[in-house]
C-alpha positions as CSV (number, residue, x, y, z in Angstrom):
1,M,67.8,61.1,50.3
2,K,70.5,58.9,51.9
3,R,71.4,55.5,50.5
4,F,71.5,52.3,52.5
5,S,74.9,51.9,54.3
6,W,75.6,48.5,55.8
7,G,78.6,50.2,57.5
8,I,76.3,52.1,59.8
9,V,75.4,48.8,61.5
10,L,79.0,47.8,61.8
11,G,79.9,51.2,63.3
12,V,83.2,51.5,61.4
13,F,83.6,53.0,57.9
14,S,86.7,52.6,55.8
15,V,86.8,54.1,52.4
16,H,89.8,52.6,50.4
17,M,91.0,54.7,47.5
18,L,93.8,52.9,45.6
19,I,96.2,55.3,44.1
20,A,98.3,52.7,42.3
21,T,98.6,48.9,42.3
22,K,101.7,48.3,40.2
23,V,104.6,47.2,42.5
24,L,108.0,48.6,41.6
25,A,111.2,47.3,43.1
26,V,113.1,50.0,44.8
27,V,116.5,49.1,46.2
28,I,118.4,51.6,48.4
29,P,121.6,51.1,50.4
30,E,121.8,50.9,54.2
31,P,122.5,54.2,55.9
32,P,126.2,55.0,56.3
33,A,128.1,53.4,59.1
34,L,129.1,56.2,61.5
35,N,131.7,56.4,64.3
36,A,129.2,57.9,66.8
37,K,127.4,57.0,70.0
38,G,124.1,57.8,68.3
39,Y,122.6,59.6,65.4
40,V,119.3,60.6,63.7
41,L,118.4,61.8,60.3
42,M,115.0,63.5,60.2
43,D,112.9,65.1,57.4
44,F,111.9,68.5,58.5
45,Q,108.5,68.7,56.7
46,S,107.1,65.3,57.6
47,G,109.0,64.7,60.8
48,S,109.9,61.2,59.5
49,I,113.1,59.5,60.6
50,I,115.1,58.4,57.6
51,A,118.0,56.8,59.5
52,E,118.9,56.3,63.1
53,N,121.2,54.4,65.5
54,N,120.7,54.5,69.3
55,P,118.2,57.4,68.8
56,R,116.9,57.1,72.4
57,D,120.2,56.5,74.2
58,A,120.7,59.0,77.0
59,L,123.9,61.0,76.2
60,A,125.5,64.1,77.6
61,P,124.4,67.1,75.4
62,A,127.4,69.4,76.0
63,S,126.7,72.7,74.1
64,L,123.8,71.2,72.2
65,T,122.1,72.4,75.4
66,K,122.3,75.9,73.9
67,L,119.8,75.0,71.3
68,M,117.2,75.0,74.1
69,T,118.7,78.2,75.6
70,A,118.2,79.9,72.2
71,Y,114.7,78.4,71.8
72,V,113.6,79.8,75.1
73,V,115.0,83.2,74.2
74,G,113.1,83.0,70.9
75,Q,109.8,82.2,72.6
76,E,110.3,85.1,75.0
77,I,110.7,87.4,72.0
78,N,107.6,85.8,70.4
79,T,105.6,86.6,73.5
80,K,107.0,90.2,73.5
81,R,108.4,89.9,77.0
82,L,111.8,90.4,75.4
83,K,113.1,92.4,72.5
84,W,116.2,91.9,70.3
85,D,117.5,95.3,71.2
86,D,116.9,95.0,75.0
87,L,120.1,95.7,76.9
88,V,121.4,93.0,79.3
89,T,123.7,94.0,82.2
90,V,126.2,91.2,82.7
91,G,126.3,89.9,86.3
92,E,129.1,88.2,88.2
93,N,128.0,84.7,87.4
94,A,128.3,85.4,83.7
95,W,131.8,86.6,83.9
96,S,134.0,84.8,81.3
97,L,136.6,84.1,83.9
98,K,134.1,81.8,85.5
99,F,134.5,79.5,82.5
100,P,138.2,78.6,82.1
101,D,139.0,76.0,79.5
102,S,135.6,76.3,77.8
103,S,133.9,78.3,75.1
104,K,133.0,81.8,75.9
105,M,132.1,85.2,74.5
106,F,134.6,87.1,76.8
107,I,132.1,89.3,78.6
108,K,132.6,90.8,82.1
109,P,130.5,92.1,84.9
110,G,128.9,95.5,84.2
111,D,128.9,95.1,80.4
112,E,125.7,96.2,78.8
113,I,125.0,94.0,75.7
114,S,122.0,93.7,73.5
115,V,120.0,90.4,73.5
116,E,120.8,90.1,69.8
117,N,124.6,90.3,70.4
118,L,124.4,87.9,73.3
119,M,122.5,85.5,71.1
120,R,125.3,85.6,68.6
121,G,127.6,84.9,71.4
122,V,125.6,81.8,72.3
123,I,125.0,80.6,68.8
124,I,128.1,81.4,66.9
125,Q,130.7,81.6,69.7
126,S,129.0,78.9,71.9
127,G,129.6,81.2,74.8
128,N,128.9,79.7,78.2
129,D,129.1,83.2,79.7
130,A,126.6,84.6,77.2
131,S,124.2,81.8,78.0
132,V,124.2,82.6,81.8
133,A,123.8,86.3,81.1
134,L,120.7,85.7,79.1
135,A,119.4,83.2,81.6
136,E,119.7,85.6,84.5
137,H,118.2,88.5,82.6
138,I,115.1,86.5,81.6
139,A,114.4,84.4,84.7
140,G,116.3,86.3,87.5
141,S,118.6,83.3,88.0
142,E,120.1,80.5,86.0
143,S,118.2,77.9,88.0
144,G,114.9,79.7,87.2
145,F,115.8,79.7,83.5
146,V,116.6,76.0,83.7
147,S,113.0,75.5,84.9
148,L,111.9,77.2,81.7
149,M,114.1,75.0,79.6
150,N,112.8,71.8,81.2
151,G,109.2,73.2,80.9
152,W,109.7,73.7,77.2
153,A,111.3,70.3,76.9
154,K,108.1,68.8,78.3
155,T,105.9,70.9,76.0
156,L,107.9,69.9,72.9
157,K,107.7,66.2,74.0
158,L,111.4,65.7,74.4
159,Q,111.0,62.4,76.1
160,D,114.5,61.8,77.5
161,T,116.0,65.3,78.0
162,R,116.8,67.0,81.2
163,F,118.8,70.2,81.6
164,I,120.7,71.4,84.7
165,N,122.3,74.5,83.4
166,A,122.0,77.0,80.5
167,H,125.2,76.1,78.7
168,G,125.7,72.3,78.8
169,L,128.8,71.7,80.8
170,D,128.8,68.2,82.3
171,G,127.0,67.7,85.6
172,E,124.9,65.1,87.4
173,G,121.5,64.4,85.7
174,I,122.1,66.3,82.4
175,Q,121.1,64.2,79.4
176,T,119.4,64.2,76.0
177,T,119.1,61.9,73.0
178,P,119.7,62.2,69.3
179,A,115.9,61.9,68.7
180,D,115.1,64.7,71.1
181,M,117.7,67.0,69.6
182,A,116.3,66.5,66.1
183,T,112.9,67.3,67.4
184,L,114.2,70.4,69.1
185,M,116.0,71.7,66.0
186,R,112.8,71.1,64.0
187,H,110.9,73.4,66.5
188,I,113.7,76.1,66.3
189,I,113.4,76.2,62.5
190,R,109.6,76.3,62.6
191,D,108.7,78.2,65.8
192,V,111.5,80.8,66.1
193,P,112.8,81.3,62.5
194,D,114.5,84.6,63.5
195,V,116.6,82.7,66.0
196,Y,117.4,80.0,63.4
197,A,118.6,82.6,61.0
198,L,121.5,83.4,63.4
199,Y,122.9,79.9,63.0
200,Q,124.2,80.6,59.5
201,G,126.6,83.2,60.9
202,K,130.2,82.1,60.2
203,Q,131.9,84.5,62.6
204,F,131.2,87.1,65.3
205,E,133.5,89.7,66.9
206,W,133.0,90.9,70.4
207,D,135.4,93.2,72.3
208,G,138.0,92.9,69.5
209,I,138.0,89.1,69.6
210,T,136.8,87.3,66.4
211,Q,135.6,83.8,66.8
212,F,134.4,81.4,64.0
213,N,131.4,79.2,64.0
214,R,132.5,75.6,64.9
215,N,130.0,74.2,62.5
216,K,132.4,73.5,59.6
217,L,129.6,72.4,57.3
218,L,128.7,76.0,56.8
219,W,131.8,76.2,54.6
220,D,131.1,73.0,52.6
221,N,130.0,73.9,49.1
222,A,128.7,70.3,48.5
223,L,125.7,70.9,50.8
224,N,123.5,73.9,51.5
225,V,123.9,73.7,55.3
226,D,122.3,76.9,56.8
227,G,122.5,76.2,60.5
228,G,123.5,73.9,63.3
229,K,125.1,73.7,66.7
230,T,128.2,71.9,67.9
231,G,129.0,70.5,71.3
232,Y,132.0,69.0,73.1
233,T,132.9,67.9,76.6
234,E,135.2,65.1,77.6
235,Q,132.1,63.1,78.7
236,A,130.0,63.9,75.7
237,G,132.5,63.6,72.9
238,Y,132.1,65.7,69.7
239,S,128.5,66.3,68.6
240,L,126.7,68.3,65.9
241,V,123.1,69.1,65.0
242,S,122.9,70.4,61.5
243,S,120.3,71.2,58.9
244,A,120.5,71.6,55.1
245,T,118.2,72.3,52.2
246,E,117.9,71.0,48.7
247,G,115.2,72.6,46.6
248,S,112.0,72.6,48.7
249,R,113.3,69.9,51.0
250,R,115.1,70.2,54.4
251,L,116.8,67.6,56.4
252,I,118.0,67.6,60.0
253,A,121.0,65.5,61.1
254,V,122.0,64.8,64.7
255,V,125.4,63.1,65.3
256,M,126.4,62.6,68.9
257,G,129.5,61.3,70.6
258,T,132.1,61.1,67.8
259,P,135.9,61.1,68.5
260,S,136.8,64.3,66.8
261,Q,135.6,67.6,65.1
262,T,136.5,66.2,61.7
263,I,134.5,63.0,62.2
264,R,131.4,64.8,63.5
265,A,131.4,67.0,60.4
266,E,132.0,64.1,58.0
267,A,129.4,61.9,59.6
268,S,126.8,64.7,59.4
269,K,127.6,65.3,55.8
270,N,127.3,61.6,55.0
271,L,123.9,61.4,56.7
272,L,122.6,64.5,54.9
273,S,123.9,63.4,51.5
274,Y,122.3,59.9,52.0
275,G,118.9,61.4,52.8
276,F,118.9,63.8,49.8
277,R,120.1,61.1,47.4
278,F,117.8,58.2,48.3
279,Y,114.7,59.7,49.8
280,D,112.1,62.2,48.8
281,T,109.3,64.1,50.5
282,Q,106.0,65.1,49.0
283,K,103.0,67.1,50.1
284,V,100.0,64.7,49.8
285,V,97.3,66.9,51.2
286,Q,97.0,70.6,51.7
287,A,95.6,72.2,54.8
288,N,91.9,73.1,54.6
289,E,91.5,71.3,51.3
290,S,88.3,69.3,51.1
291,V,89.5,65.9,50.1
292,F,86.4,63.8,50.9
293,S,82.7,64.3,51.8
294,Y,80.7,62.0,54.0
295,D,77.0,61.5,55.0
296,V,75.7,63.5,57.9
297,W,72.7,62.3,59.8
298,K,70.1,64.5,61.3
299,G,71.7,67.6,59.9
300,A,70.6,70.6,57.9
301,T,72.6,69.2,55.0
302,D,73.3,65.6,54.0
303,K,77.1,65.8,53.4
304,V,80.1,67.3,55.2
305,A,83.4,68.2,53.6
306,L,86.4,66.7,55.3
307,G,90.1,67.5,55.3
308,V,93.2,68.0,57.5
309,A,94.3,70.9,59.7
310,D,97.9,71.1,58.4
311,D,99.7,70.4,55.2
312,M,100.5,66.7,55.1
313,Y,103.9,65.4,54.0
314,I,105.2,61.9,53.5
315,T,108.9,60.9,53.2
316,L,109.7,57.7,51.3
317,P,112.5,56.1,49.3
318,R,112.5,57.7,45.9
319,N,110.0,56.3,43.3
320,M,107.8,54.8,46.0
321,F,105.0,57.3,46.0
322,K,103.1,55.6,43.1
323,Q,102.6,52.6,45.4
324,L,100.8,54.5,48.1
325,T,97.2,53.5,49.1
326,R,95.1,56.1,50.9
327,I,92.4,55.0,53.4
328,V,89.9,57.3,55.0
329,E,88.6,55.9,58.3
330,I,85.4,57.2,59.8
331,E,84.9,55.4,63.1
332,Q,81.2,56.1,63.6
333,P,78.1,57.5,61.9
334,L,78.3,61.3,61.8
335,F,75.5,63.1,63.5
336,A,74.8,66.8,63.5
337,P,75.7,69.1,65.0
338,I,79.3,69.1,63.7
339,V,81.6,72.0,64.4
340,K,84.3,73.1,61.9
341,G,87.5,71.5,63.1
342,D,85.9,68.5,64.8
343,V,88.0,65.4,64.4
344,V,85.8,62.7,62.8
345,G,88.4,60.0,61.9
346,N,91.8,59.5,60.3
347,M,93.4,59.7,56.9
348,V,96.0,56.9,56.6
349,W,98.6,56.2,53.9
350,Q,99.8,52.7,53.4
351,L,102.6,51.1,51.6
352,D,102.4,47.3,51.0
353,G,99.6,47.2,53.6
354,E,101.7,48.9,56.3
355,P,100.8,52.5,57.5
356,V,103.4,55.1,56.7
357,A,101.5,58.2,57.8
358,R,98.3,58.9,59.8
359,Y,96.7,62.3,60.2
360,P,93.5,63.3,62.0
361,L,90.5,63.9,59.6
362,I,88.6,67.0,60.5
363,S,85.4,68.7,59.4
364,N,86.0,71.7,57.1
365,E,82.6,73.1,57.8
366,T,79.9,73.5,60.5
367,I,76.8,71.4,60.1
368,E,73.8,72.5,62.1
369,V,71.0,70.2,63.4
370,G,68.3,69.8,60.8
371,S,64.6,70.4,61.1
372,F,62.3,68.2,63.1
373,I,61.2,66.5,59.9
374,D,64.9,65.9,58.8
375,Q,65.6,64.3,62.2
376,I,62.6,62.0,62.1
377,W,63.3,61.0,58.5
378,D,66.9,60.1,59.3
379,T,65.9,58.2,62.4
380,L,63.6,56.1,60.3
381,W,66.3,55.4,57.7
382,L,68.7,54.4,60.4
383,W,66.1,52.1,62.0
384,L,65.3,50.6,58.6
385,E,69.0,49.9,57.8
386,S,69.6,48.4,61.2
387,S,66.5,46.1,60.8
388,I,67.5,45.0,57.3
389,A,71.0,44.3,58.5
390,G,69.7,42.2,61.4
391,L,67.5,40.2,59.0
392,K,70.5,39.7,56.7
393,N,72.7,38.4,59.6
394,L,69.9,36.0,60.7
395,W,69.5,34.7,57.1
396,E,73.3,34.2,56.7
397,G,73.5,32.5,60.1
398,A,70.7,30.1,59.2
399,N,72.3,29.2,56.0
400,A,75.9,29.0,57.1
């Protein structure tokens, strides 16, 4: 039998579960001052932004564009429209001579090169020629491939990004932001891990020419950087998207528009070191774990188990997790039928009364409609609660 619930009448339920009330002072320094047009430091697991400056300023991406080129190739492989060992015949437009004074793999028309080797040319050598070769092979033309790139940019919610070519050389309309590049790198690591694995390669030889990865952090023993992409044009300056791990944690740093290769590496290292030293990330709820149960009306059972669809992570300054408050919000009475996976509310974590994370709360089970007697009984209970609540409000109003 269900208990009286005055929240039914109000139409909004909030169950507050205080995890800790003791307030601890935590002092952390400001993020490092960087000589860059914009930067972002993101936690990979939670997606939280730890530090940023001009995160939404539109900037020229240069060869950071090739992150999307590689992502599209990875998705083509995921869908099995493309294989790593497929041979690509290099066309005239991908000839290395077409790209004087810029990075290239040194390929020529008529060469037959595997997708995997061309991807190493794109990722390790930053080859503009390799990018065009893959683009034409996949979409028939570079312009067709650019349509795929911009389509994926929209799908991934890159709000301020527009590509005009597959390689990133400056041109009218090309732009991105530090925030969008962090989001893109997060998707590369998560969605196409076989592609991301290539970013740790320190060198690649093609046709007798050995070139080294321009991401100098791969050689830095102070950090476990396992991937990233550099970019440079006169308009863009020197940029770097990098990612590093420490234990179970992973951070993504984006530094755009610095004056030199040395500064972009140092700035990225400073950002990553700052994030690992002063912040922590913890899993607060596991996917499909039943974290809460709630009343169901007119159902075959009285309760439904609730949880979240994905693992939930929160990033905070170190030693702040004990101060979190968890709130479960159910926005309306729950009536059967309820299908497993239905969103029924939100799970919110707060720090000092301010939300720091919000995730959809879903049903972990399917609840069928109850018998005719169950439905009549619950209808009577709802009517009775509503009536008593109405009388209570009248009484309080008369004695106010």
